[in-house]
C-alpha positions as CSV (number, residue, x, y, z in Angstrom):
1,M,-30.9,4.6,16.0
2,N,-29.5,4.5,12.5
3,E,-26.7,5.8,10.3
4,A,-28.0,9.3,10.2
5,I,-26.4,12.1,12.4
6,L,-27.9,11.8,15.9
7,S,-29.7,15.0,16.9
8,D,-29.7,16.2,20.4
9,T,-33.5,16.1,20.5
10,A,-34.9,14.5,23.5
11,L,-37.0,11.3,23.3
12,E,-40.7,11.5,23.9
13,D,-42.0,7.9,23.7
14,P,-40.9,5.6,26.6
15,T,-41.0,2.6,24.2
16,E,-37.8,4.1,22.7
17,D,-36.1,4.1,26.1
18,R,-32.7,2.5,25.9
19,L,-31.3,3.9,29.2
20,G,-33.8,2.6,31.8
21,F,-35.5,6.0,32.4
22,A,-39.1,4.7,31.7
23,P,-39.8,3.0,35.1
24,F,-38.6,6.0,37.1
25,A,-40.7,8.3,34.9
26,K,-43.8,6.2,35.4
27,N,-43.4,6.2,39.2
28,L,-42.8,10.0,39.2
29,A,-45.9,10.5,37.0
30,D,-48.0,8.4,39.5
31,A,-46.7,10.4,42.4
32,I,-47.6,13.7,40.8
33,C,-51.1,12.5,39.9
34,N,-51.7,11.2,43.5
35,V,-50.7,14.4,45.3
36,S,-53.5,15.5,47.7
37,A,-52.0,18.7,49.2
38,E,-53.9,21.9,48.6
39,E,-51.0,24.3,48.5
40,C,-48.3,24.8,45.9
41,L,-45.8,22.0,45.7
42,V,-42.5,22.0,43.8
43,F,-40.9,18.8,42.4
44,A,-37.3,19.1,41.2
45,L,-35.3,16.8,39.0
46,Y,-31.5,17.3,39.4
47,G,-29.0,16.2,36.7
48,P,-25.9,17.5,34.9
49,W,-26.2,18.8,31.3
50,G,-26.6,16.1,28.8
51,T,-27.8,13.4,31.1
52,G,-31.4,13.2,29.7
53,K,-33.5,15.5,31.9
54,T,-35.7,16.6,29.0
55,T,-36.2,13.0,27.9
56,L,-37.3,12.1,31.4
57,L,-39.7,15.0,31.6
58,N,-41.2,13.9,28.3
59,F,-41.6,10.4,29.6
60,V,-43.3,11.7,32.8
61,L,-45.8,13.7,30.7
62,H,-46.4,10.7,28.4
63,Y,-47.4,8.6,31.4
64,I,-49.6,11.5,32.8
65,N,-51.4,11.8,29.5
66,E,-52.2,8.1,29.6
67,K,-54.2,8.7,32.8
68,A,-58.0,9.2,32.9
69,K,-59.0,12.8,32.6
70,N,-60.2,13.1,36.2
71,E,-56.9,11.6,37.4
72,K,-54.4,13.8,35.7
73,P,-53.5,17.5,36.2
74,L,-53.7,20.2,33.5
75,V,-50.2,20.6,32.2
76,V,-48.5,23.9,31.5
77,R,-45.1,23.7,29.7
78,F,-42.8,26.6,30.0
79,N,-39.3,26.8,28.7
80,P,-37.6,30.0,29.8
81,W,-34.7,29.4,27.5
82,W,-36.9,30.4,24.6
83,F,-37.2,33.9,26.0
84,S,-33.7,34.3,27.5
85,G,-32.3,37.7,27.1
86,S,-35.6,39.3,26.1
87,G,-36.4,40.6,29.6
88,E,-39.9,39.1,29.4
89,L,-39.7,36.0,31.4
90,L,-42.4,37.0,33.8
91,S,-44.9,38.1,31.2
92,Q,-44.2,35.1,29.0
93,F,-44.7,32.8,31.9
94,F,-48.1,34.2,32.7
95,K,-49.0,34.2,29.0
96,E,-48.2,30.5,28.7
97,F,-50.1,29.9,32.0
98,R,-53.1,31.9,30.8
99,V,-53.3,30.3,27.3
100,T,-53.2,26.8,28.6
101,L,-55.8,27.4,31.3
102,G,-58.0,29.1,28.7
103,K,-58.3,25.9,26.8
104,E,-60.3,24.4,29.6
105,K,-63.9,25.6,30.2
106,K,-63.7,25.4,33.9
107,F,-60.7,27.8,34.0
108,K,-62.3,30.4,31.7
109,G,-63.1,32.8,34.6
110,I,-59.4,32.9,35.6
111,T,-57.9,34.0,32.3
112,K,-58.9,37.6,32.6
113,P,-57.5,38.2,36.1
114,L,-54.4,36.4,34.9
115,A,-54.0,38.8,32.0
116,E,-54.4,41.8,34.4
117,F,-52.0,40.3,36.8
118,A,-49.4,39.6,34.0
119,E,-49.7,43.2,32.9
120,A,-48.9,44.5,36.4
121,I,-46.1,42.0,36.8
122,S,-44.5,42.9,33.5
123,V,-43.6,46.4,34.8
124,V,-41.8,45.2,37.9
125,P,-38.5,47.2,37.9
126,E,-35.4,45.0,37.7
127,P,-33.7,46.3,40.8
128,E,-36.8,45.4,42.9
129,I,-36.4,41.7,41.9
130,K,-33.1,41.3,43.6
131,I,-34.6,40.5,47.0
132,M,-37.5,38.0,47.1
133,G,-39.5,39.8,49.7
134,K,-39.6,43.1,47.8
135,V,-41.8,41.7,45.0
136,T,-44.9,41.4,47.2
137,S,-44.3,44.8,48.9
138,W,-44.1,46.4,45.4
139,F,-47.5,45.0,44.6
140,L,-49.0,46.7,47.7
141,K,-47.6,50.1,46.9
142,S,-47.3,50.3,43.1
143,L,-51.0,50.8,42.2
144,G,-52.1,53.1,45.0
145,E,-54.4,52.7,48.0
146,D,-56.8,50.3,46.3
147,K,-54.1,47.5,46.4
148,E,-55.4,46.3,43.0
149,A,-52.4,43.9,42.1
150,W,-52.7,42.2,45.5
151,Q,-56.4,41.8,45.1
152,I,-56.1,40.3,41.6
153,R,-53.6,37.8,42.9
154,D,-55.9,36.9,45.8
155,A,-58.9,36.4,43.5
156,I,-56.8,34.1,41.3
157,R,-55.8,32.0,44.3
158,K,-59.4,31.8,45.6
159,D,-60.7,30.6,42.2
160,L,-58.0,28.0,41.9
161,K,-58.7,26.7,45.4
162,Q,-62.3,26.0,44.4
163,Q,-61.3,23.9,41.4
164,N,-61.2,20.1,41.6
165,S,-58.4,19.9,39.0
166,R,-54.8,20.4,39.6
167,I,-52.3,22.3,37.4
168,L,-48.8,21.0,36.7
169,V,-46.3,23.6,35.5
170,V,-43.2,21.9,33.8
171,I,-40.1,24.1,33.5
172,D,-37.0,22.9,31.7
173,D,-33.6,24.3,30.8
174,I,-33.4,26.6,33.8
175,D,-29.6,25.9,34.0
176,R,-29.1,27.4,30.5
177,L,-30.2,30.9,31.6
178,S,-28.1,33.7,32.9
179,P,-27.7,34.0,36.7
180,E,-30.1,36.9,36.8
181,E,-32.7,35.0,34.8
182,I,-32.3,31.9,37.0
183,R,-33.0,34.0,40.0
184,R,-36.1,35.5,38.4
185,V,-37.5,32.1,37.6
186,F,-37.3,30.9,41.1
187,Q,-38.7,34.2,42.4
188,V,-41.7,33.7,40.1
189,I,-42.3,30.2,41.7
190,K,-41.8,31.3,45.3
191,A,-43.2,34.8,45.5
192,V,-45.5,35.4,42.6
193,A,-47.0,32.2,41.2
194,D,-47.2,30.0,44.3
195,F,-50.9,29.3,43.5
196,P,-52.9,26.6,45.4
197,K,-53.4,23.2,43.7
198,T,-50.5,24.1,41.5
199,L,-47.6,21.7,41.1
200,Y,-44.2,22.6,39.6
201,L,-41.9,20.1,38.0
202,V,-38.6,21.8,37.4
203,A,-35.4,20.2,35.9
204,F,-31.9,21.7,36.2
205,D,-28.3,21.1,36.9
206,K,-28.2,21.7,40.7
207,G,-24.6,22.9,40.7
208,V,-25.2,25.6,38.1
209,V,-28.3,26.9,39.8
210,I,-26.7,27.0,43.3
211,K,-23.8,29.0,41.9
212,A,-26.3,31.5,40.2
213,L,-28.3,31.9,43.5
214,E,-25.3,32.5,45.7
215,G,-25.5,35.9,47.3
216,L,-29.2,36.4,46.6
217,Q,-29.9,36.5,50.3
218,I,-28.0,35.7,53.5
219,M,-28.6,32.0,53.0
220,S,-26.5,29.9,50.6
221,G,-27.7,28.9,47.1
222,E,-28.4,25.4,48.2
223,D,-30.4,26.5,51.3
224,Y,-32.4,28.8,48.9
225,I,-33.3,25.8,46.7
226,E,-34.3,23.7,49.7
227,K,-36.8,26.5,50.8
228,I,-38.4,26.3,47.3
229,V,-38.2,22.6,46.4
230,Q,-40.3,20.3,48.5
231,V,-39.8,17.0,46.6
232,P,-36.3,16.7,45.1
233,F,-35.1,13.8,42.9
234,D,-31.7,13.1,41.4
235,L,-31.9,12.0,37.8
236,P,-31.2,8.2,37.6
237,M,-27.9,7.8,35.9
238,P,-28.1,5.7,32.8
239,D,-26.9,2.2,33.1
240,K,-23.2,2.2,31.9
241,I,-23.6,-1.1,30.3
242,L,-26.5,0.2,28.2
243,L,-24.5,3.3,27.2
244,R,-21.6,1.2,26.0
245,K,-24.0,-1.0,24.0
246,L,-25.5,2.0,22.3
247,F,-22.0,3.4,21.4
248,L,-20.8,0.1,20.1
249,E,-23.9,-0.4,18.0
250,Q,-23.3,3.0,16.4
251,L,-19.6,2.3,16.0
252,D,-20.3,-1.0,14.1
253,I,-22.3,1.1,11.6
254,I,-19.5,3.7,11.3
255,L,-16.7,1.2,10.8
256,A,-18.6,-1.0,8.3
257,D,-16.5,-2.0,5.3
258,T,-13.3,-1.1,7.2
259,P,-10.5,-3.5,6.1
260,R,-10.6,-6.3,8.7
261,E,-6.8,-6.5,9.0
262,L,-6.7,-3.0,10.3
263,F,-8.9,-3.7,13.3
264,D,-7.0,-5.5,16.1
265,Q,-9.6,-6.6,18.7
266,S,-7.0,-6.9,21.4
267,Y,-5.6,-3.4,20.7
268,W,-9.2,-2.0,20.5
269,G,-10.0,-3.5,24.0
270,N,-6.9,-1.8,25.5
271,V,-7.6,1.5,24.0
272,F,-11.3,1.4,24.8
273,W,-10.9,0.6,28.5
274,D,-7.9,2.8,29.0
275,G,-9.6,6.0,27.9
276,I,-12.6,6.0,25.5
277,D,-15.0,4.4,28.0
278,H,-14.3,7.1,30.6
279,F,-16.2,9.6,28.4
280,L,-19.3,7.5,27.6
281,N,-21.2,8.6,30.7
282,T,-24.1,10.4,29.1
283,M,-26.3,10.0,26.0
284,R,-25.2,13.5,24.9
285,N,-21.5,12.4,25.0
286,I,-22.3,9.3,22.9
287,K,-24.1,11.5,20.3
288,R,-21.3,14.0,20.2
289,L,-18.6,11.4,19.6
290,T,-20.6,9.2,17.2
291,N,-21.7,12.2,15.2
292,A,-18.1,13.4,14.9
293,L,-17.0,10.0,13.7
294,K,-19.8,9.8,11.2
295,V,-18.7,13.0,9.6
296,A,-15.0,12.5,9.7
297,Y,-14.3,8.8,9.2
298,P,-15.7,8.2,5.7
299,G,-13.1,10.5,4.2
300,V,-10.1,8.5,5.6
301,K,-11.6,5.0,5.8
302,G,-8.9,2.6,4.8
303,E,-6.1,5.2,5.2
304,V,-6.1,5.3,9.0
305,N,-6.1,2.7,11.8
306,P,-9.8,2.7,12.9
307,V,-8.9,2.2,16.6
308,D,-6.5,5.1,16.6
309,F,-9.0,7.3,14.7
310,V,-11.8,6.6,17.2
311,A,-9.4,7.4,20.1
312,I,-8.0,10.6,18.7
313,E,-11.5,11.8,17.8
314,T,-12.5,11.1,21.5
315,I,-9.7,13.4,22.6
316,R,-10.7,16.0,20.0
317,V,-14.4,16.0,21.1
318,F,-13.8,15.9,24.9
319,C,-10.4,17.5,25.3
320,S,-9.8,19.8,22.3
321,A,-6.9,21.7,23.8
322,I,-4.8,18.5,24.1
323,Y,-5.8,17.5,20.6
324,Q,-4.6,20.8,19.2
325,L,-1.3,20.4,21.2
326,M,-0.8,17.0,19.7
327,E,-1.5,18.2,16.2
328,S,1.0,21.0,16.5
329,N,3.9,18.9,17.9
330,P,4.2,15.6,15.9
331,D,8.0,15.4,16.7
332,M,7.2,15.2,20.4
333,I,4.8,12.3,20.1
334,T,5.4,10.2,16.9
335,G,8.1,7.7,16.1
336,Y,10.3,5.5,18.3
337,S,12.1,6.2,21.5
338,D,15.3,4.2,21.8
339,T,18.5,5.6,23.1
340,H,19.5,7.0,19.7
341,S,16.2,8.7,18.9
342,Y,15.9,12.5,18.6
343,P,14.7,14.4,20.5
344,R,15.8,12.5,23.5
345,T,13.3,11.3,26.0
346,E,14.7,13.3,28.9
347,D,14.7,16.4,26.8
348,I,10.9,16.2,25.9
349,K,9.7,15.1,29.3
350,P,9.2,18.7,30.6
351,F,7.0,19.4,27.6
352,H,4.8,16.5,28.3
353,D,4.6,17.1,32.0
354,K,3.4,20.6,31.2
355,W,0.4,19.5,29.1
356,V,-0.6,16.9,31.6
357,E,-1.1,19.7,34.2
358,Q,-3.6,21.4,31.8
359,I,-6.0,18.4,31.8
360,R,-9.0,18.5,34.1
361,E,-8.3,16.3,37.1
362,G,-11.2,14.0,36.5
363,D,-10.1,13.3,32.9
364,K,-6.3,13.3,33.5
365,E,-5.8,9.5,33.9
366,A,-8.0,8.6,31.0
367,I,-6.3,11.1,28.6
368,V,-2.8,10.1,29.6
369,N,-3.5,6.4,29.3
370,L,-5.1,6.9,25.9
371,L,-2.2,8.9,24.5
372,K,0.3,6.3,25.9
373,R,-1.6,3.7,23.9
374,L,-1.7,5.8,20.7
375,F,1.9,7.1,20.9
376,P,4.4,4.4,22.2
377,K,7.0,7.2,22.6
378,L,5.0,8.5,25.5
379,N,5.5,5.2,27.3
380,A,9.2,6.0,27.7
381,V,8.4,9.6,28.7
382,F,6.2,8.4,31.5
383,G,8.5,5.7,32.7
384,G,7.3,2.7,30.6
385,S,8.8,0.6,27.8
386,H,11.0,1.9,25.0
387,Y,10.1,1.1,21.3
388,G,13.0,1.1,18.8
389,S,13.2,2.0,15.2
390,S,12.3,-1.5,14.1
391,W,8.7,-0.8,15.0
392,E,8.3,2.1,12.5
393,S,7.6,-0.2,9.6
394,T,4.9,-2.1,11.5
395,W,3.2,1.1,12.6
396,R,3.2,2.5,9.1
397,K,1.8,-0.7,7.7
398,Q,-0.9,-0.7,10.4
399,L,-1.7,3.0,9.5
400,R,-1.0,3.9,13.2
401,I,-1.1,7.5,14.2
402,C,2.3,7.2,15.9
403,S,3.9,6.7,12.4
404,P,5.3,10.1,11.3
405,D,4.3,9.3,7.7
406,I,0.6,8.5,8.6
407,F,0.2,11.1,11.4
408,P,-0.9,14.0,9.1
409,V,-3.8,12.0,7.7
410,Y,-5.6,12.0,11.0
411,F,-5.6,15.7,11.2
412,R,-6.1,16.7,7.6
413,L,-8.8,14.1,7.0
414,V,-7.2,13.4,3.6
415,V,-4.1,11.6,2.5
416,P,-1.3,14.3,2.2
417,E,-0.3,15.2,-1.3
418,G,2.4,13.0,-2.6
419,Q,1.8,10.2,-0.2
420,I,0.8,6.7,-1.4
421,S,-2.5,5.9,0.2
422,H,-3.3,2.5,1.7
423,G,-6.0,2.0,-0.9
424,E,-3.5,2.8,-3.7
425,M,-1.0,0.3,-2.3
426,Q,-3.6,-2.4,-2.3
427,A,-4.6,-1.5,-5.9
428,I,-1.0,-1.7,-7.1
429,F,-0.4,-5.0,-5.3
430,A,-3.4,-6.4,-7.1
431,L,-1.3,-6.1,-10.3
432,E,1.7,-8.0,-9.0
433,K,0.7,-11.4,-10.5
434,S,1.4,-9.9,-13.9
435,E,5.1,-9.0,-14.4
436,E,4.4,-6.6,-17.3
437,T,1.4,-4.9,-15.8
438,F,3.1,-4.4,-12.4
439,G,6.2,-3.2,-14.0
440,N,4.4,-0.7,-16.2
441,K,2.6,0.7,-13.2
442,L,5.9,1.3,-11.4
443,I,7.3,3.1,-14.5
444,D,4.1,5.3,-14.4
445,L,4.8,6.1,-10.8
446,S,8.4,7.1,-11.6
447,K,7.0,9.8,-13.9
448,Q,4.7,11.3,-11.2
449,H,6.3,13.8,-8.9
450,R,5.6,14.6,-5.2
451,P,5.7,18.1,-3.7
452,D,9.3,17.6,-2.6
453,G,10.5,16.8,-6.1
454,S,10.9,13.0,-5.6
455,T,8.7,10.6,-7.5
456,H,5.8,8.4,-6.4
457,V,7.7,5.3,-7.1
458,S,10.2,6.1,-4.3
459,A,7.2,6.4,-1.9
460,F,5.7,3.2,-3.1
461,L,9.0,1.2,-2.8
462,E,9.5,2.5,0.7
463,R,5.9,1.5,1.7
464,M,6.3,-1.8,0.0
465,E,9.0,-2.8,2.5
466,D,6.2,-2.8,5.1
467,Y,4.5,-5.7,3.4
468,T,7.4,-8.0,2.5
469,E,7.5,-9.9,5.7
470,K,4.2,-11.8,5.3
471,D,1.6,-9.7,3.6
472,I,2.8,-10.4,0.0
473,P,1.8,-14.0,-1.0
474,K,4.8,-16.2,-1.3
475,E,3.7,-17.5,-4.6
476,D,3.8,-13.9,-6.0
477,I,7.4,-13.3,-5.1
478,P,9.0,-14.6,-8.3
479,A,6.7,-12.4,-10.4
480,I,7.4,-9.3,-8.3
481,L,11.1,-9.8,-8.5
482,Q,11.0,-10.4,-12.2
483,A,9.1,-7.2,-12.7
484,L,11.6,-5.2,-10.6
485,Y,14.6,-6.6,-12.5
486,N,12.9,-6.1,-15.9
487,I,12.3,-2.4,-15.5
488,G,14.5,-1.5,-12.5
489,D,17.0,0.5,-14.5
490,K,14.1,2.8,-15.6
491,L,13.4,3.5,-12.0
492,L,16.9,4.9,-11.3
493,V,15.7,8.5,-11.9
494,P,17.8,11.4,-10.6
495,E,14.9,12.8,-8.6
496,D,15.1,9.9,-6.3
497,E,18.8,9.8,-5.8
498,G,20.0,9.6,-2.2
499,R,21.7,12.6,-0.6
500,G,24.8,12.2,1.6
501,L,25.9,9.2,3.4
502,S,22.5,8.4,5.0
503,G,20.5,8.8,1.8
504,W,19.6,6.1,-0.7
505,G,18.1,5.8,-4.1
506,N,15.6,3.4,-5.7
507,D,18.4,0.9,-6.4
508,I,18.9,0.5,-2.6
509,R,15.1,0.4,-2.1
510,I,14.7,-2.4,-4.7
511,G,17.7,-4.3,-3.2
512,R,16.2,-4.2,0.3
513,I,12.8,-5.5,-1.1
514,M,14.6,-8.3,-2.8
515,F,16.5,-9.4,0.3
516,Q,13.4,-9.2,2.5
517,L,11.3,-11.3,0.1
518,L,14.1,-13.9,-0.4
519,K,14.4,-14.4,3.3
520,R,10.8,-15.8,3.2
521,Y,12.5,-18.9,1.7
522,D,14.2,-21.3,4.1
523,N,17.2,-22.4,2.1
524,Q,19.8,-21.0,-0.2
525,D,18.9,-23.4,-3.1
526,D,15.3,-22.1,-3.4
527,R,16.6,-18.5,-3.3
528,Y,19.2,-19.2,-6.0
529,K,16.6,-20.8,-8.3
530,I,14.5,-17.7,-8.1
531,L,17.4,-15.3,-8.7
532,K,18.8,-17.5,-11.5
533,E,15.4,-17.2,-13.3
534,V,14.9,-13.5,-12.6
535,F,18.5,-12.4,-13.5
536,S,18.6,-14.6,-16.7
537,N,15.4,-13.2,-18.0
538,G,15.7,-9.6,-16.7
539,H,16.5,-6.5,-18.7
540,A,17.7,-4.2,-15.9
541,V,21.5,-4.7,-16.4
542,S,22.5,-2.1,-13.9
543,M,20.2,-3.4,-11.2
544,I,21.2,-7.1,-11.8
545,V,24.9,-6.3,-11.7
546,G,24.5,-4.2,-8.6
547,E,22.6,-7.0,-6.7
548,V,25.1,-9.7,-7.7
549,A,27.9,-7.5,-6.4
550,T,26.0,-6.9,-3.2
551,L,25.5,-10.7,-2.8
552,G,29.3,-11.0,-3.3
553,Q,29.9,-8.6,-0.4
554,Q,28.0,-11.1,1.8
555,H,30.8,-13.5,1.0
556,G,33.6,-11.1,1.8
557,K,34.3,-9.8,-1.7
558,Y,35.2,-6.3,-2.7
559,G,36.8,-5.5,0.7
560,A,33.6,-6.3,2.7
561,R,33.6,-8.4,5.8
562,A,31.9,-11.7,5.2
563,D,28.5,-12.4,6.8
564,P,28.0,-15.6,8.8
565,E,27.1,-18.5,6.5
566,D,23.5,-18.8,7.8
567,E,22.8,-15.1,7.0
568,R,23.9,-15.3,3.4
569,I,21.1,-15.3,0.8
570,I,23.0,-17.8,-1.4
571,G,26.0,-20.1,-1.2
572,P,29.4,-19.6,-2.8
573,L,28.7,-21.9,-5.8
574,H,25.4,-20.0,-6.4
575,L,27.3,-16.7,-6.4
576,K,29.7,-17.9,-9.1
577,E,26.8,-18.9,-11.3
578,L,25.0,-15.6,-10.8
579,E,28.2,-13.7,-11.6
580,K,28.3,-15.6,-14.9
581,I,24.7,-14.6,-15.6
582,A,25.3,-11.0,-14.8
583,L,28.5,-11.0,-17.0
584,K,26.5,-12.4,-19.9
585,Q,23.9,-9.6,-19.4
586,I,26.8,-7.0,-19.6
587,E,28.3,-8.6,-22.7
588,E,24.9,-8.8,-24.5
589,A,24.3,-5.1,-23.7
590,A,27.7,-4.2,-25.1
591,L,27.0,-6.1,-28.3
592,K,23.6,-4.3,-28.6
593,D,25.2,-0.9,-28.0
594,T,22.9,-0.3,-25.1
595,L,25.5,-0.6,-22.4
596,I,26.9,2.9,-22.9
597,K,23.5,4.4,-21.8
598,T,23.0,2.1,-18.9
599,P,22.7,3.8,-15.5
600,R,25.7,3.4,-13.1
601,L,28.0,2.5,-16.0
602,G,31.1,2.9,-13.9
603,H,30.0,0.3,-11.4
604,I,29.1,-2.1,-14.2
605,L,32.5,-1.8,-15.8
606,Y,34.3,-2.5,-12.6
607,S,32.2,-5.6,-12.1
608,W,32.9,-6.6,-15.7
609,R,36.6,-6.3,-15.0
610,D,36.3,-8.4,-11.8
611,W,34.3,-11.2,-13.4
612,E,36.2,-11.4,-16.7
613,D,39.3,-9.3,-17.3
614,E,40.4,-5.7,-17.7
615,E,41.4,-6.1,-21.3
616,S,37.8,-6.9,-22.5
617,V,36.5,-3.8,-20.8
618,R,39.4,-1.6,-22.2
619,K,38.7,-2.9,-25.7
620,W,35.0,-2.0,-25.4
621,A,35.8,1.4,-23.9
622,S,38.2,2.3,-26.7
623,Q,35.5,1.6,-29.2
624,V,32.7,3.6,-27.6
625,I,34.8,6.7,-27.0
626,A,36.0,6.8,-30.6
627,N,33.4,9.5,-31.3
628,D,32.7,12.6,-29.2
629,E,29.2,11.6,-28.2
630,G,30.4,8.2,-27.1
631,L,33.1,9.9,-25.0
632,V,30.7,12.1,-23.2
633,N,28.3,9.2,-22.6
634,F,31.3,7.3,-21.1
635,L,32.2,10.2,-18.8
636,N,28.6,10.5,-17.8
637,G,28.7,6.9,-16.5
638,F,31.3,8.0,-13.9
639,L,29.8,11.3,-12.9
640,S,28.3,11.4,-9.4
641,K,26.6,14.0,-7.3
642,G,27.1,15.0,-3.7
643,Y,25.9,17.7,-1.4
644,S,27.5,20.1,1.1
645,Q,26.0,22.7,3.4
646,G,27.7,25.3,5.4
647,I,26.6,26.7,8.8
648,D,25.0,29.7,7.2
649,D,23.5,27.9,4.2
650,R,19.8,27.4,4.0
651,V,20.0,25.1,1.0
652,A,22.6,22.4,0.3
653,K,25.0,23.0,-2.6
654,V,25.4,20.4,-5.3
655,R,29.0,19.1,-5.7
656,W,29.8,17.1,-8.9
657,R,32.5,14.4,-8.8
658,L,34.4,12.8,-11.7
659,D,37.8,11.6,-10.6
660,P,40.2,10.8,-13.5
661,K,41.7,8.0,-11.4
662,S,38.4,6.1,-11.6
663,L,38.8,5.9,-15.4
664,E,42.4,4.6,-15.4
665,P,41.5,0.8,-15.5
666,F,39.6,1.4,-18.8
667,I,41.1,4.5,-20.6
668,G,44.0,6.8,-20.1
669,P,42.6,10.2,-18.8
670,S,45.5,12.0,-20.5
671,S,44.5,10.6,-23.9
672,I,41.1,12.3,-23.8
673,I,41.7,15.6,-21.9
674,G,42.5,17.5,-25.2
675,R,39.3,16.3,-26.8
676,C,37.3,17.3,-23.7
677,R,38.8,20.9,-23.7
678,N,38.0,21.2,-27.4
679,L,34.4,20.1,-26.8
680,L,34.0,22.6,-24.0
681,S,35.4,25.5,-26.1
682,T,33.5,24.6,-29.3
683,Q,30.2,23.9,-27.5
684,P,28.4,21.7,-30.0
685,G,24.7,22.0,-29.9
686,W,24.1,18.6,-28.4
687,L,26.5,19.3,-25.4
688,K,24.2,20.5,-22.7
689,D,22.8,19.7,-19.3
690,K,24.5,16.7,-17.6
691,D,26.7,16.1,-20.7
692,K,28.3,19.5,-20.3
693,I,28.6,19.0,-16.5
694,A,30.5,15.8,-17.1
695,I,33.0,17.4,-19.4
696,E,33.5,20.4,-17.0
697,T,33.8,18.3,-14.0
698,F,36.3,15.9,-15.6
699,I,38.5,18.8,-16.8
700,Q,38.4,20.5,-13.3
701,W,39.4,17.3,-11.5
702,F,42.1,16.5,-14.1
703,D,43.7,19.9,-13.7
704,I,43.7,19.7,-9.9
705,R,45.3,16.2,-10.0
706,A,47.9,17.5,-12.5
707,Q,48.9,20.1,-9.8
708,G,49.6,17.2,-7.4
709,K,46.6,18.2,-5.3
710,D,43.6,16.3,-4.0
711,P,40.3,17.4,-5.6
712,E,38.3,16.0,-2.7
713,R,40.0,18.5,-0.4
714,E,40.3,21.4,-2.8
715,L,36.6,21.3,-3.8
716,R,35.4,20.1,-0.4
717,V,33.2,17.5,-1.9
């Protein structure tokens, strides 16, 4: 066995036997060669589809061929499946019989009578075949008073009886025929070709044939078989241990080069014994599953959890209806299942109870157990443990099928457009030791858009959180943080802005990454040293100021409730030093005239006021708004966007916000309203897009405030 697709071709050489068939085949071959009875004798080999009947027949013939010429019978092989549907089973049988006997000199005299007999048999009308006894009576009356057909048959029997050699007729694939054709094959054996010194070795699925023979006569199908078959054998079932070994050998080949960290041996053992092993009961099943994996897995290697992929392919191959149901209902099976999850466990239980009823009884336990392993949500549905939202990051990092983000890869066999692949994540992480290279890569990702309009950098930053706990080497953390706070302001692109109260932008994503990485250090001093270095050398003023303000909230500043001391990233003295560093970054940006174009300008100015004084900020503001373009840039720094959606709305409406009250610590709104109205009426060429929106929004909010009304309520922002 090798890496190639495994064909369903039966083995022929017993030396290739991996399932323990050879000893049985040898004993059966010896028994056939030692038969001494003069009359026709029928051996039968019973076994379900796919259990290796043809392989066993080949092994029997191999051992017969090894016998001395005077010890072995002449073998006639006939496969009725080749002629199914042609209506020529009888004539083809006798043709094969005649051709094989004609190769032996001692049987030459029989070939002509056989040809004549076959010609007579070929015109037996179909209705006359329905009852076994009518075949013989038809011979006696079909050709007139001379009874020619009967005499031909009698002459053939007499000649065969005088021969010293025996004939072995091997018939395979009977169970693949239509019910009518199955009946005809057995009637050939019983009523037409029951020649002396002729042995039959037939192989079929007994259940299929019994069903086809029901109603043929008064007797049952099983009784009918017993009247025809004198020596029945059940196909020896392959050793289960050998079947497992064969499957695992093939699986090792298929999973070669799979990232080792994705293959959890303990998890594999649970999944294998809970469900996969149940289906490894025939060689055909092993071939079907391994061939499916050989075709499908290379396209998603490294992008899916290998254990989950083998398991879901097992369900696809052996229970396709359930596979399709899972594919079409990801919300019902993926994600977590705590008391706040949606849909609620009690609401989806009827759905799951329904599909369980559809599974064949013999496979039900294996399929349900397998799916409970793959989809933890189903544990809760069927009365087991609940898994909360904290698991989602772990599942996503492990590329588990239960992760809503990873789930589509298993069914599309490609990484969905816009998603960051596992391989791409690893390639980007390989750049993290170089601050400049890593940062430039993130800027490139911020310029690449996904189908939903967001950028690839937002997808990367979200996935990056899955690796912060332990996968990112600790020694690389300073370089990663330095890169983020060098170019972080360039990642604050409008396409990735959060929507509503529950949304967040790349600033929040970067902040979460920073906090998670810093928690890898045991004490506040070590964290402070890293942040001091990163913020002092960084260029992302908006991000630096924002993170220092967030650290201040941990200490109870800006109206926030203080965190417990042991949960704070840094101590109070550390915070004061970082505020000085952030303030210096602001002042340097102001001197360089770059502050006015810095993202989140409004938040920066409030921090500047808190860390120094209001007068310094007012002085800077009065200078930058001296010209119209500076004024518009200043207003842009306070412009924010929200969304609202009515019951009948299919798409959310954008609501812009620019409250004049937010400007009052720095400039007097009344002192600029006239300039703003003039800009809107004269419409200079450079006033467009967001600049124009800022002017319009400021005027709108100013006018509503002037009327003593609340713009929040009036505009329903």
